[in-house]
N, C-alpha and C positions, 0 to 999 in steps of 0.2 A: 503493500499499500504505499503510494506517495505520500510524502509530507504536504499540507497545505499550505501555502504562501500566506503569509498574513502580513497586512500593514495597520499601524496603529497611529492614530491622529486624534489630537484633541479638538474638539469642535469649535472651542472659543480662540484657537490661534487665528491670528489674522483680525480679530475683532478689536477694535482700539477701546481702550477701560473695561475689558470684559470681566476684570476681577470683582468688580463692583455690581455687574449685572445680575440680575435675579429672575428676569425673563428676556426670553429673545422672539423678535417678531419681525415682519416684513420679508415680504416675496423678495424683493431687492437684495437684501442681506443675504439670504439663502442663495440668491444666484452668484453674488459676489464669492459666499463661502465655497460655492462648489466648484467656481473658478481658483479659486485660492488652495483649495487641496487637492487641485487636479482630480477631480472624480473620474472625470472619463478615463483617464488614462490609469488610473488606480485598479478600476473596474477590469479593465482589458489585462493587467499584470499579474494580480492577486486572486485568490482562491476567497480570501477572507478580508474585510475590512472593520476593524475594530473601534467605533467610536468612542472615545471618553468626554463626558459629559460632566462639568464639575459639579460638586453636590450643591454650591451655593442657587444652581439654578433650577427654580422650582415651577417655569411655565416655558414650554417652547409651542409658538402659535403653528396653526394647520400651514399658514401663507410661508412662514419661516420653512417649514419642513417640505412644503412643494417647492419651493425654490431651490434648495438644495440637493434633495433626494427623490423629488416625483418622477422627473425621467429615470432615475435608478430603478424604481419601483415599477414602472410601467416596462423597463426593459427586462427586471425579470420575470415580468409576467403573472406572479401572484404572492401573496403575501409570504407563503412558506420559502419560497425561494429567495424573497428579500431578506429576510430574517436569518436565512443561512449564510448570505454573503455578508450581510450587513451587522455586526455584533455591538449592540448598544450597552455601554458602561455608563449607567446613569442611576439615580435615586429612583424608588417606588414612584416618586409623584409625576416623574415624566413617562413612566409606562404608558399611560391612556393617552398623553397626548402624542406618542408615538405612534400608537396604535390608530389614533383618530387619523393621523397623518396619511399612513400606508393606505387604508380606506380611502381616504380621500382622492389621494393619487389614483388606485383603483377605478375609481367612479368618476374621475377627471373633474371631479369639482373643482372650481377657481374661486376661492375666497378673495376678499377685496383687501382683508388687512394681512 
C-alpha cells in the first residue's frame, strides 16, 4: 500500500491580523485564500490536504467556505470524497459551519455574505 501524500496548511496564513479574528467571512476573502494557498495545485499533487483552523475561530461563514473550497467540493463530486481529501482540524463549533459549506457547494447555493 502506497503512503498518502499529505500537505498541511493553516487556514489563517495570509490573512492580516488573523490572530485577533473570531469569525471568518466573505467570498472574496475565500477566493484570496484559495489563491494564497494554491489549492488547485495542492489538489493535483497531494492525496490529502490537512486544514488547521485556530481554536480562537468560532465561526466560518458559508460565503468564505464557498470562496475557498466550493470548487474543490464540486471537483470531488460528493461529501465523502471531499472529507477524505480535505481533513479539517478545528474546534467542534466549526464542524457544523464546514458541513453547511459542503452542503451549499453541492447544491450550488450562492450566499451573498
